DONU-928480 format. One record per residue (C-alpha): residue number from 1; residue in three letters; x, y, z. Coordinates in steps of 0.5 Angstrom, whole numbers, plus 500, padded with zeros to 3 digits. Layout:
<r seq="NUM" type="ALA" xx="X" yy="Y" zz="Z"/>
...
END
This chain:
<r seq="1" type="MET" xx="500" yy="500" zz="500"/>
<r seq="2" type="PRO" xx="503" yy="507" zz="498"/>
<r seq="3" type="PHE" xx="505" yy="512" zz="503"/>
<r seq="4" type="LEU" xx="499" yy="517" zz="503"/>
<r seq="5" type="MET" xx="501" yy="524" zz="505"/>
<r seq="6" type="PHE" xx="495" yy="528" zz="508"/>
<r seq="7" type="LEU" xx="497" yy="536" zz="508"/>
<r seq="8" type="LEU" xx="493" yy="542" zz="511"/>
<r seq="9" type="TYR" xx="495" yy="548" zz="507"/>
<r seq="10" type="THR" xx="491" yy="554" zz="510"/>
<r seq="11" type="GLU" xx="497" yy="559" zz="510"/>
<r seq="12" type="ALA" xx="503" yy="556" zz="506"/>
<r seq="13" type="LEU" xx="505" yy="559" zz="499"/>
<r seq="14" type="TYR" xx="507" yy="556" zz="493"/>
<r seq="15" type="SER" xx="509" yy="558" zz="486"/>
<r seq="16" type="GLN" xx="504" yy="553" zz="483"/>
<r seq="17" type="ALA" xx="496" yy="554" zz="484"/>
<r seq="18" type="PHE" xx="490" yy="550" zz="483"/>
<r seq="19" type="THR" xx="485" yy="554" zz="480"/>
<r seq="20" type="VAL" xx="477" yy="554" zz="481"/>
<r seq="21" type="ASN" xx="473" yy="558" zz="477"/>
<r seq="22" type="ILE" xx="465" yy="558" zz="478"/>
<r seq="23" type="LYS" xx="461" yy="559" zz="472"/>
<r seq="24" type="PRO" xx="453" yy="561" zz="474"/>
<r seq="25" type="MET" xx="449" yy="558" zz="468"/>
<r seq="26" type="TYR" xx="441" yy="558" zz="467"/>
<r seq="27" type="TYR" xx="439" yy="554" zz="461"/>
<r seq="28" type="GLY" xx="446" yy="555" zz="458"/>
<r seq="29" type="GLN" xx="446" yy="563" zz="459"/>
<r seq="30" type="ILE" xx="451" yy="566" zz="464"/>
<r seq="31" type="ILE" xx="447" yy="569" zz="470"/>
<r seq="32" type="GLN" xx="449" yy="576" zz="471"/>
<r seq="33" type="ILE" xx="445" yy="580" zz="476"/>
<r seq="34" type="ASP" xx="439" yy="584" zz="474"/>
<r seq="35" type="HIS" xx="440" yy="582" zz="467"/>
<r seq="36" type="PRO" xx="434" yy="578" zz="464"/>
<r seq="37" type="VAL" xx="435" yy="571" zz="462"/>
<r seq="38" type="ILE" xx="430" yy="566" zz="459"/>
<r seq="39" type="ASP" xx="427" yy="560" zz="461"/>
<r seq="40" type="SER" xx="428" yy="555" zz="455"/>
<r seq="41" type="LEU" xx="422" yy="550" zz="457"/>
<r seq="42" type="GLN" xx="417" yy="555" zz="458"/>
<r seq="43" type="GLY" xx="420" yy="562" zz="454"/>
<r seq="44" type="GLU" xx="419" yy="566" zz="460"/>
<r seq="45" type="GLN" xx="424" yy="571" zz="463"/>
<r seq="46" type="VAL" xx="428" yy="571" zz="469"/>
<r seq="47" type="THR" xx="432" yy="576" zz="472"/>
<r seq="48" type="PHE" xx="436" yy="574" zz="478"/>
<r seq="49" type="LYS" xx="437" yy="580" zz="483"/>
<r seq="50" type="GLU" xx="442" yy="576" zz="488"/>
<r seq="51" type="CYS" xx="446" yy="569" zz="488"/>
<r seq="52" type="LYS" xx="451" yy="568" zz="494"/>
<r seq="53" type="PHE" xx="453" yy="562" zz="497"/>
<r seq="54" type="TYR" xx="459" yy="559" zz="501"/>
<r seq="55" type="LEU" xx="464" yy="554" zz="499"/>
<r seq="56" type="GLY" xx="469" yy="551" zz="503"/>
<r seq="57" type="LYS" xx="473" yy="545" zz="506"/>
<r seq="58" type="PHE" xx="476" yy="544" zz="499"/>
<r seq="59" type="THR" xx="480" yy="538" zz="499"/>
<r seq="60" type="LEU" xx="485" yy="536" zz="493"/>
<r seq="61" type="HIS" xx="487" yy="528" zz="492"/>
<r seq="62" type="SER" xx="492" yy="525" zz="488"/>
<r seq="63" type="LYS" xx="495" yy="518" zz="488"/>
<r seq="64" type="ASP" xx="499" yy="519" zz="494"/>
<r seq="65" type="THR" xx="497" yy="526" zz="497"/>
<r seq="66" type="VAL" xx="491" yy="530" zz="500"/>
<r seq="67" type="LEU" xx="491" yy="537" zz="501"/>
<r seq="68" type="HIS" xx="486" yy="540" zz="505"/>
<r seq="69" type="PHE" xx="484" yy="547" zz="505"/>
<r seq="70" type="ASP" xx="480" yy="549" zz="512"/>
<r seq="71" type="ARG" xx="477" yy="556" zz="510"/>
<r seq="72" type="TYR" xx="470" yy="558" zz="507"/>
<r seq="73" type="GLN" xx="469" yy="563" zz="501"/>
<r seq="74" type="LEU" xx="463" yy="567" zz="500"/>
<r seq="75" type="ILE" xx="461" yy="567" zz="492"/>
<r seq="76" type="ASP" xx="457" yy="573" zz="490"/>
<r seq="77" type="ILE" xx="455" yy="572" zz="483"/>
<r seq="78" type="GLU" xx="455" yy="580" zz="483"/>
<r seq="79" type="ASN" xx="462" yy="580" zz="484"/>
<r seq="80" type="ALA" xx="467" yy="577" zz="479"/>
<r seq="81" type="ASN" xx="473" yy="577" zz="484"/>
<r seq="82" type="THR" xx="469" yy="572" zz="488"/>
<r seq="83" type="THR" xx="468" yy="567" zz="483"/>
<r seq="84" type="ALA" xx="475" yy="565" zz="482"/>
<r seq="85" type="LEU" xx="479" yy="561" zz="487"/>
<r seq="86" type="SER" xx="486" yy="559" zz="488"/>
<r seq="87" type="PHE" xx="489" yy="554" zz="492"/>
<r seq="88" type="PRO" xx="497" yy="553" zz="493"/>
<r seq="89" type="ILE" xx="500" yy="547" zz="491"/>
<r seq="90" type="PRO" xx="507" yy="543" zz="491"/>
<r seq="91" type="PRO" xx="511" yy="543" zz="485"/>
<r seq="92" type="SER" xx="508" yy="537" zz="480"/>
<r seq="93" type="PHE" xx="502" yy="536" zz="484"/>
<r seq="94" type="TYR" xx="496" yy="534" zz="479"/>
<r seq="95" type="ALA" xx="489" yy="533" zz="483"/>
<r seq="96" type="ASP" xx="485" yy="526" zz="481"/>
<r seq="97" type="SER" xx="479" yy="528" zz="485"/>
<r seq="98" type="ILE" xx="476" yy="534" zz="489"/>
<r seq="99" type="SER" xx="471" yy="535" zz="494"/>
<r seq="100" type="PHE" xx="468" yy="541" zz="498"/>
<r seq="101" type="LEU" xx="462" yy="543" zz="502"/>
<r seq="102" type="LEU" xx="456" yy="547" zz="499"/>
<r seq="103" type="GLY" xx="455" yy="551" zz="506"/>
<r seq="104" type="ILE" xx="458" yy="552" zz="513"/>
<r seq="105" type="ASP" xx="459" yy="546" zz="517"/>
<r seq="106" type="SER" xx="456" yy="545" zz="524"/>
<r seq="107" type="LEU" xx="462" yy="546" zz="528"/>
<r seq="108" type="THR" xx="463" yy="553" zz="525"/>
<r seq="109" type="ASN" xx="456" yy="555" zz="526"/>
<r seq="110" type="ILE" xx="457" yy="553" zz="533"/>
<r seq="111" type="ASN" xx="463" yy="557" zz="534"/>
<r seq="112" type="GLY" xx="459" yy="563" zz="533"/>
<r seq="113" type="ILE" xx="460" yy="570" zz="529"/>
<r seq="114" type="MET" xx="467" yy="570" zz="525"/>
<r seq="115" type="ASP" xx="470" yy="575" zz="521"/>
<r seq="116" type="GLY" xx="472" yy="576" zz="513"/>
<r seq="117" type="ASP" xx="468" yy="572" zz="509"/>
<r seq="118" type="LEU" xx="464" yy="569" zz="515"/>
<r seq="119" type="ASP" xx="463" yy="576" zz="517"/>
<r seq="120" type="PRO" xx="455" yy="578" zz="519"/>
<r seq="121" type="LEU" xx="456" yy="584" zz="515"/>
<r seq="122" type="ASN" xx="456" yy="580" zz="509"/>
<r seq="123" type="GLY" xx="448" yy="579" zz="510"/>
<r seq="124" type="MET" xx="449" yy="571" zz="510"/>
<r seq="125" type="TYR" xx="448" yy="570" zz="518"/>
<r seq="126" type="TRP" xx="441" yy="569" zz="521"/>
<r seq="127" type="ALA" xx="442" yy="569" zz="529"/>
<r seq="128" type="TRP" xx="446" yy="564" zz="534"/>
<r seq="129" type="ASN" xx="441" yy="559" zz="534"/>
<r seq="130" type="SER" xx="440" yy="559" zz="526"/>
<r seq="131" type="GLY" xx="447" yy="560" zz="524"/>
<r seq="132" type="TYR" xx="449" yy="562" zz="517"/>
<r seq="133" type="ILE" xx="445" yy="562" zz="510"/>
<r seq="134" type="ASN" xx="449" yy="557" zz="506"/>
<r seq="135" type="MET" xx="446" yy="560" zz="499"/>
<r seq="136" type="LYS" xx="441" yy="566" zz="497"/>
<r seq="137" type="ILE" xx="438" yy="566" zz="491"/>
<r seq="138" type="GLU" xx="433" yy="571" zz="489"/>
<r seq="139" type="GLY" xx="430" yy="574" zz="483"/>
<r seq="140" type="ILE" xx="423" yy="576" zz="479"/>
<r seq="141" type="THR" xx="419" yy="572" zz="474"/>
<r seq="142" type="PRO" xx="412" yy="573" zz="471"/>
<r seq="143" type="LYS" xx="410" yy="566" zz="473"/>
<r seq="144" type="CYS" xx="412" yy="567" zz="480"/>
<r seq="145" type="PRO" xx="405" yy="569" zz="484"/>
<r seq="146" type="GLY" xx="409" yy="573" zz="490"/>
<r seq="147" type="ARG" xx="409" yy="580" zz="491"/>
<r seq="148" type="ASN" xx="412" yy="584" zz="485"/>
<r seq="149" type="ASN" xx="413" yy="577" zz="482"/>
<r seq="150" type="LEU" xx="419" yy="576" zz="487"/>
<r seq="151" type="PHE" xx="422" yy="569" zz="489"/>
<r seq="152" type="GLN" xx="427" yy="568" zz="495"/>
<r seq="153" type="PHE" xx="430" yy="562" zz="497"/>
<r seq="154" type="HIS" xx="435" yy="563" zz="503"/>
<r seq="155" type="ILE" xx="437" yy="556" zz="505"/>
<r seq="156" type="GLY" xx="441" yy="554" zz="511"/>
<r seq="157" type="GLY" xx="440" yy="551" zz="518"/>
<r seq="158" type="TYR" xx="445" yy="546" zz="522"/>
<r seq="159" type="GLN" xx="442" yy="543" zz="527"/>
<r seq="160" type="ALA" xx="439" yy="536" zz="526"/>
<r seq="161" type="PRO" xx="435" yy="533" zz="523"/>
<r seq="162" type="TYR" xx="435" yy="539" zz="518"/>
<r seq="163" type="GLN" xx="442" yy="540" zz="517"/>
<r seq="164" type="THR" xx="443" yy="543" zz="510"/>
<r seq="165" type="ALA" xx="451" yy="543" zz="508"/>
<r seq="166" type="GLN" xx="452" yy="539" zz="502"/>
<r seq="167" type="LYS" xx="459" yy="535" zz="501"/>
<r seq="168" type="ILE" xx="460" yy="535" zz="493"/>
<r seq="169" type="SER" xx="465" yy="531" zz="490"/>
<r seq="170" type="PHE" xx="468" yy="530" zz="483"/>
<r seq="171" type="ALA" xx="473" yy="525" zz="479"/>
<r seq="172" type="LEU" xx="478" yy="529" zz="475"/>
<r seq="173" type="LYS" xx="483" yy="528" zz="470"/>
<r seq="174" type="LYS" xx="490" yy="530" zz="473"/>
<r seq="175" type="SER" xx="488" yy="537" zz="473"/>
<r seq="176" type="GLN" xx="491" yy="544" zz="476"/>
<r seq="177" type="SER" xx="485" yy="548" zz="473"/>
<r seq="178" type="ILE" xx="478" yy="547" zz="473"/>
<r seq="179" type="GLU" xx="471" yy="550" zz="472"/>
<r seq="180" type="ILE" xx="465" yy="549" zz="476"/>
<r seq="181" type="GLN" xx="459" yy="550" zz="472"/>
<r seq="182" type="MET" xx="453" yy="552" zz="477"/>
<r seq="183" type="ASN" xx="446" yy="550" zz="473"/>
<r seq="184" type="VAL" xx="441" yy="554" zz="477"/>
<r seq="185" type="GLN" xx="435" yy="551" zz="473"/>
<r seq="186" type="ASN" xx="436" yy="544" zz="476"/>
<r seq="187" type="VAL" xx="434" yy="547" zz="483"/>
<r seq="188" type="LEU" xx="428" yy="552" zz="480"/>
<r seq="189" type="GLU" xx="425" yy="547" zz="476"/>
<r seq="190" type="LYS" xx="424" yy="542" zz="482"/>
<r seq="191" type="VAL" xx="421" yy="548" zz="486"/>
<r seq="192" type="HIS" xx="416" yy="550" zz="481"/>
<r seq="193" type="LEU" xx="416" yy="557" zz="482"/>
<r seq="194" type="SER" xx="408" yy="558" zz="481"/>
<r seq="195" type="LYS" xx="407" yy="554" zz="487"/>
<r seq="196" type="GLU" xx="413" yy="555" zz="492"/>
<r seq="197" type="TYR" xx="417" yy="562" zz="491"/>
<r seq="198" type="GLN" xx="420" yy="563" zz="498"/>
<r seq="199" type="ILE" xx="424" yy="559" zz="504"/>
<r seq="200" type="MET" xx="427" yy="564" zz="509"/>
<r seq="201" type="SER" xx="428" yy="559" zz="515"/>
<r seq="202" type="PRO" xx="431" yy="553" zz="517"/>
<r seq="203" type="GLY" xx="427" yy="547" zz="516"/>
<r seq="204" type="LYS" xx="424" yy="541" zz="512"/>
<r seq="205" type="LYS" xx="423" yy="545" zz="506"/>
<r seq="206" type="ALA" xx="430" yy="548" zz="507"/>
<r seq="207" type="LYS" xx="433" yy="541" zz="507"/>
<r seq="208" type="GLU" xx="430" yy="539" zz="501"/>
<r seq="209" type="MET" xx="432" yy="545" zz="497"/>
<r seq="210" type="SER" xx="439" yy="544" zz="500"/>
<r seq="211" type="GLU" xx="439" yy="537" zz="497"/>
<r seq="212" type="SER" xx="437" yy="540" zz="490"/>
<r seq="213" type="MET" xx="442" yy="545" zz="490"/>
<r seq="214" type="SER" xx="448" yy="540" zz="491"/>
<r seq="215" type="THR" xx="446" yy="538" zz="484"/>
<r seq="216" type="MET" xx="447" yy="544" zz="481"/>
<r seq="217" type="PHE" xx="454" yy="543" zz="480"/>
<r seq="218" type="SER" xx="458" yy="540" zz="475"/>
<r seq="219" type="ILE" xx="465" yy="540" zz="472"/>
<r seq="220" type="LEU" xx="468" yy="542" zz="466"/>
<r seq="221" type="GLN" xx="476" yy="541" zz="465"/>
END
């Protein structure tokens, strides 16, 4: 059995980097905040007003090395600088697989308010008993019967049985750079915006939607 190195790289700097680019999509169209896109199934217009979410606890695997990055990054589709992630790697490291969390783990939630990307001033924190909001998706579309045709999904919750953080894993082809495509229609198709257009607190519906959210992501390399 080969020797497996498990390395925690949170602050170490290397000349090489593994890069991850997040590409938000809706039926093959790139999502831009306040720019309408078309639901190609029904031909209806959707305008996203907000799309923010946490990714963290990234782990890169190769044949004999595991690199773990113990941090979270707040991805805000309105801010292109947040959709490009970079992780320092040793020379000649190529990843065979990648895993990460969509959302904030329970331990981080119970540790209380933090700073940086986890600062409550980012608008992604409810309260100590509810914790962090893992993902916000808001927008307007004519098929939504809500006020001003607005749909709002603020998905979070860390307490059993309604934990909403989701682990996502992908096999890779010895990579140092990947693009993660985020297909938002995978979620909105399942909730049927004409009937379900608002989830704003932890609970059964939030947990179910978090499971759908994990299916949004796919790898391009």
